[in-house]
C-alpha positions as CSV (number, residue, x, y, z in Angstrom):
1,M,22.2,-91.7,-37.8
2,D,18.6,-91.0,-37.3
3,L,16.9,-88.3,-35.3
4,T,13.3,-87.1,-35.6
5,F,12.4,-83.5,-35.3
6,V,9.9,-80.8,-36.4
7,K,10.5,-77.3,-37.7
8,L,7.8,-74.8,-36.8
9,V,7.6,-71.4,-38.4
10,I,5.8,-68.9,-36.1
11,G,4.5,-65.8,-37.9
12,T,4.6,-62.8,-35.5
13,R,3.7,-59.1,-35.6
14,L,5.2,-56.4,-33.4
15,E,2.5,-54.6,-31.4
16,C,4.7,-51.6,-30.4
17,D,8.0,-50.0,-31.4
18,V,11.0,-52.0,-30.1
19,K,14.3,-50.2,-29.8
20,D,16.4,-53.3,-29.1
21,S,16.9,-55.0,-32.5
22,W,18.3,-58.0,-30.7
23,M,15.4,-58.2,-28.3
24,L,14.4,-61.8,-29.3
25,F,17.8,-63.2,-28.3
26,R,17.2,-62.0,-24.8
27,S,14.6,-64.7,-24.4
28,R,17.3,-67.0,-23.1
29,E,17.4,-65.0,-19.9
30,T,13.8,-65.7,-18.8
31,F,12.2,-68.2,-21.2
32,Q,13.0,-71.2,-19.0
33,E,11.0,-69.8,-16.1
34,V,8.1,-68.8,-18.4
35,F,8.0,-72.4,-19.7
36,R,8.0,-73.7,-16.1
37,S,5.0,-71.6,-15.3
38,V,3.1,-72.6,-18.5
39,A,3.8,-76.3,-17.7
40,E,2.4,-75.7,-14.2
41,C,5.6,-77.0,-12.6
42,R,5.8,-75.4,-9.2
43,K,8.8,-77.3,-7.8
44,G,11.9,-75.4,-6.7
45,G,14.0,-77.7,-8.9
46,C,14.0,-81.0,-10.7
47,E,16.3,-82.7,-8.2
48,G,14.2,-85.0,-6.0
49,C,11.0,-84.3,-7.9
50,G,9.0,-87.5,-8.4
51,E,6.9,-86.2,-11.3
52,K,8.4,-88.2,-14.2
53,E,5.9,-86.9,-16.8
54,C,6.5,-83.2,-16.1
55,P,7.1,-81.4,-19.5
56,Y,9.4,-78.9,-17.8
57,R,11.6,-81.7,-16.5
58,A,11.6,-83.5,-19.9
59,I,12.9,-80.3,-21.6
60,F,15.1,-78.5,-19.1
61,S,16.4,-81.0,-16.6
62,Q,19.4,-82.1,-18.7
63,A,19.9,-85.1,-16.5
64,L,23.1,-87.0,-17.0
65,S,22.9,-90.5,-18.3
66,S,23.2,-93.5,-15.9
67,D,25.7,-95.0,-18.3
68,P,29.3,-93.8,-17.4
69,A,30.4,-94.3,-21.0
70,A,27.6,-92.1,-22.3
71,V,28.6,-89.4,-19.8
72,R,32.2,-89.5,-21.0
73,R,31.1,-89.2,-24.7
74,H,28.4,-86.6,-24.3
75,Q,28.8,-84.9,-21.0
76,K,26.0,-82.5,-20.2
77,P,23.0,-83.1,-22.5
78,P,22.0,-80.2,-24.8
79,L,18.5,-78.8,-24.7
80,P,16.2,-80.5,-27.2
81,F,15.1,-77.4,-29.1
82,A,16.6,-74.5,-31.1
83,F,15.0,-71.1,-32.0
84,R,15.9,-69.2,-35.1
85,F,15.4,-65.5,-34.4
86,P,15.8,-62.6,-36.8
87,V,17.4,-59.3,-36.0
88,L,14.5,-56.8,-35.8
89,P,14.5,-53.7,-38.1
90,A,15.4,-50.4,-36.5
91,A,12.6,-48.5,-34.8
92,P,10.0,-47.3,-35.6
93,N,9.0,-50.9,-36.3
94,K,5.5,-51.3,-34.9
95,G,3.4,-53.5,-37.2
96,E,6.5,-55.3,-38.7
97,R,6.0,-58.9,-39.3
98,F,8.7,-61.6,-38.9
99,D,9.1,-65.3,-38.6
100,V,10.5,-67.2,-35.6
101,G,11.7,-70.7,-36.4
102,L,11.6,-73.4,-33.7
103,T,13.1,-76.9,-34.1
104,L,11.9,-79.5,-31.6
105,V,13.9,-82.7,-31.2
106,G,12.7,-86.1,-30.2
107,S,10.2,-86.2,-27.4
108,A,10.2,-82.4,-27.3
109,V,7.9,-82.6,-30.3
110,M,5.0,-83.6,-28.0
111,H,5.3,-80.2,-26.2
112,G,5.0,-77.9,-29.1
113,N,1.9,-76.3,-27.8
114,L,3.7,-75.4,-24.5
115,F,6.6,-73.8,-26.4
116,L,4.1,-71.7,-28.3
117,K,2.2,-70.7,-25.2
118,A,5.5,-69.9,-23.4
119,L,6.6,-67.7,-26.3
120,E,3.3,-65.9,-26.3
121,N,3.6,-65.3,-22.5
122,W,7.2,-64.1,-23.0
123,F,6.0,-61.5,-25.5
124,E,3.3,-60.4,-23.0
125,G,5.7,-60.3,-20.0
126,N,8.2,-58.1,-21.7
127,G,5.7,-55.5,-22.9
128,A,5.4,-53.3,-19.8
129,G,1.6,-53.9,-19.6
130,S,0.9,-54.8,-23.2
131,P,2.3,-57.5,-25.5
132,I,5.3,-56.5,-27.6
133,A,4.3,-59.0,-30.2
134,R,1.5,-61.3,-31.1
135,I,1.6,-64.8,-32.8
136,E,-0.5,-64.7,-35.9
137,R,0.1,-68.1,-37.5
138,V,2.0,-71.3,-36.9
139,E,3.1,-73.6,-39.7
140,S,5.0,-76.8,-39.9
141,E,7.8,-76.8,-42.5
142,G,9.0,-79.6,-44.7
143,Y,12.4,-80.5,-46.2
144,F,12.1,-78.1,-49.1
145,G,10.5,-75.1,-47.3
146,E,7.0,-76.2,-48.0
147,R,4.6,-75.2,-45.2
148,F,1.4,-76.6,-43.7
149,P,-0.8,-74.8,-41.1
150,W,-0.5,-76.3,-37.7
151,S,-3.2,-76.1,-35.0
152,Y,-2.1,-73.9,-32.2
153,D,-3.9,-76.1,-29.7
154,G,-1.7,-79.0,-30.6
155,E,-4.5,-81.2,-32.0
156,A,-2.9,-81.4,-35.4
157,V,0.3,-83.4,-35.8
158,P,3.2,-81.3,-37.2
159,L,5.2,-82.7,-40.1
160,L,7.8,-85.0,-38.7
161,L,11.3,-84.8,-40.3
162,S,14.4,-87.0,-39.8
163,A,18.1,-86.8,-40.2
164,S,18.0,-89.6,-42.7
165,G,15.3,-87.8,-44.7
166,L,17.6,-84.7,-44.9
167,S,20.3,-86.9,-46.5
168,D,17.9,-87.7,-49.4
169,T,17.2,-84.0,-50.3
170,G,19.8,-84.0,-53.1
171,M,22.5,-81.7,-51.8
172,I,25.7,-83.1,-53.4
173,G,29.2,-81.8,-54.3
174,D,32.4,-81.1,-52.5
175,R,32.0,-77.3,-52.5
176,I,29.6,-75.4,-50.3
177,A,28.9,-71.9,-49.3
178,L,28.7,-71.7,-45.5
179,T,27.0,-68.6,-44.0
180,L,27.1,-67.8,-40.3
181,V,23.9,-65.9,-39.9
182,T,24.0,-65.0,-36.2
183,P,27.1,-64.8,-33.9
184,L,28.8,-68.2,-33.5
185,K,30.7,-68.5,-30.2
186,I,32.8,-71.7,-29.9
187,M,34.9,-72.0,-26.8
188,A,38.5,-73.2,-26.9
189,Q,40.5,-73.7,-23.7
190,G,37.9,-71.6,-21.8
191,R,38.0,-68.7,-24.3
192,P,35.9,-67.8,-27.3
193,L,37.4,-68.5,-30.7
194,R,37.5,-65.1,-32.3
195,F,38.2,-66.4,-35.9
196,F,36.6,-69.1,-38.0
197,S,38.2,-72.5,-38.1
198,F,36.4,-75.2,-40.1
199,P,37.9,-78.1,-38.1
200,R,36.8,-76.5,-34.8
201,F,33.4,-75.7,-36.3
202,F,32.9,-79.3,-37.6
203,R,34.1,-81.1,-34.5
204,S,31.7,-79.0,-32.3
205,L,28.9,-79.8,-34.8
206,M,29.6,-83.5,-34.6
207,R,29.5,-83.4,-30.8
208,R,26.2,-81.5,-30.7
209,V,24.5,-83.7,-33.3
210,T,25.7,-87.0,-31.9
211,S,24.8,-85.9,-28.3
212,L,21.2,-84.9,-29.4
213,A,20.8,-88.2,-31.3
214,A,22.1,-90.3,-28.4
215,I,19.9,-88.6,-25.8
216,Y,16.7,-87.8,-27.7
217,G,17.0,-90.1,-30.7
218,E,17.5,-93.8,-31.1
219,G,20.8,-94.2,-29.2
220,D,24.5,-93.6,-29.9
221,V,25.5,-92.8,-33.5
222,E,27.9,-95.2,-35.1
223,G,30.8,-93.8,-37.1
224,D,34.5,-93.3,-37.4
225,F,34.5,-89.9,-35.7
226,R,38.3,-90.0,-35.4
227,W,38.6,-90.3,-39.1
228,L,36.0,-87.5,-39.7
229,S,37.9,-85.3,-37.2
230,S,41.1,-85.9,-39.2
231,E,39.5,-85.3,-42.6
232,C,37.9,-82.0,-41.7
233,E,41.5,-80.7,-41.4
234,E,41.8,-81.2,-45.2
235,V,39.1,-78.7,-46.3
236,S,40.1,-75.4,-47.7
237,L,38.4,-72.0,-47.4
238,S,38.1,-69.2,-50.0
239,G,36.3,-66.0,-50.2
240,V,36.4,-65.8,-46.5
241,G,34.3,-62.9,-45.2
242,M,33.9,-63.9,-41.6
243,K,34.7,-61.7,-38.6
244,W,34.0,-61.3,-34.9
245,V,31.1,-59.0,-34.1
246,D,29.6,-57.7,-30.9
247,W,25.8,-57.1,-30.5
248,R,23.9,-55.3,-27.8
249,G,26.9,-53.4,-26.5
250,G,29.1,-56.5,-26.4
251,T,26.6,-58.7,-24.5
252,I,26.3,-60.9,-27.6
253,G,29.5,-61.8,-29.5
254,G,30.6,-64.3,-32.1
255,V,31.8,-64.8,-35.6
256,V,29.4,-64.1,-38.6
257,G,29.9,-64.0,-42.3
258,E,30.4,-66.3,-45.3
259,A,33.1,-68.5,-46.8
260,Q,33.3,-71.1,-49.5
261,V,34.4,-74.5,-48.3
262,S,36.1,-77.0,-50.7
263,G,36.9,-80.6,-50.0
264,V,33.7,-81.3,-48.2
265,R,33.3,-85.1,-47.9
266,E,30.0,-86.8,-48.4
267,E,30.2,-88.0,-44.8
268,F,30.2,-84.4,-43.6
269,L,26.8,-83.6,-45.1
270,P,24.4,-85.3,-42.6
271,F,26.0,-83.1,-39.9
272,L,25.9,-79.9,-41.9
273,L,22.3,-80.4,-43.1
274,L,21.0,-81.2,-39.7
275,G,23.0,-78.5,-38.0
276,Q,21.1,-75.9,-40.0
277,Y,18.1,-76.7,-37.8
278,L,20.0,-77.0,-34.5
279,N,22.4,-74.0,-34.5
280,L,25.8,-74.3,-32.9
281,G,27.9,-72.9,-30.0
282,K,27.0,-70.9,-27.0
283,G,23.3,-69.9,-26.9
284,A,22.4,-72.2,-29.8
285,S,19.0,-73.1,-28.3
286,F,18.1,-69.4,-28.3
287,G,19.1,-68.3,-31.8
288,L,22.8,-67.9,-31.7
289,G,25.1,-69.8,-34.0
290,Q,22.5,-70.0,-36.8
291,F,24.1,-71.1,-40.1
292,S,23.2,-72.2,-43.6
293,V,24.9,-74.2,-46.3
294,R,24.3,-74.4,-50.0
295,P,26.1,-76.1,-52.9
296,V,28.5,-74.1,-55.1
297,A,28.9,-75.1,-58.7
298,S,32.4,-76.3,-59.6
């Protein structure tokens, strides 16, 4: 499996007191239209639009494949980006600094400057006449957290990462600590799963990763996914501290917390490592379903 991507770290400062600690996660309500404006796309919709080079279309059209087999495997394409937002500290918080992470997948890498401009405009548009936050720096992050300044105007090329490169970073062992950082909402039979299930988690992760790789990478991922789906039933959990939470008066909900997972096969690791950059579940592109993994000594 190979999929190229970049991880940007956007250093930001609050310009006023923000009472809503989950304000950043609200960006999913309006960010798409802000991006459309920044990309100077004035069409009422992508259907019937003849502009094939439109950045808005490339990012948000989610056009189905012309291959019926690919449609059966991947259904609606995911968006080729994922934000990592923090929960803001309680007000008063003017002057607080925080980092926003942004992973851009495949061809979305070419539009990094538009994402940054759209985020800047989103901050300005939600500030009732003045920006609620300002972007102070933008860095490109490597496999081990090393950071390099990135030109805001897009003239410098950000550090390009790959799924295969992640597999060479040295994470080994069959025990990991899995932390759900922001609410993870996985749907099962039309309803949100209100408890943590590793098989449900891992199967959803496989679908997300293989779909992104097939649509924005180098084509379908080869592998025995039926076997992987069966093997993920064999893992065991300990120290489970995961629970359902509701944020913003119940408008954001999902499972958060930490557990130790034993019996992690080597074949699971590429999905788990890459998933840390891509998030999972409902609202994954806008900061929900953030998770991290780390090895646990035997």
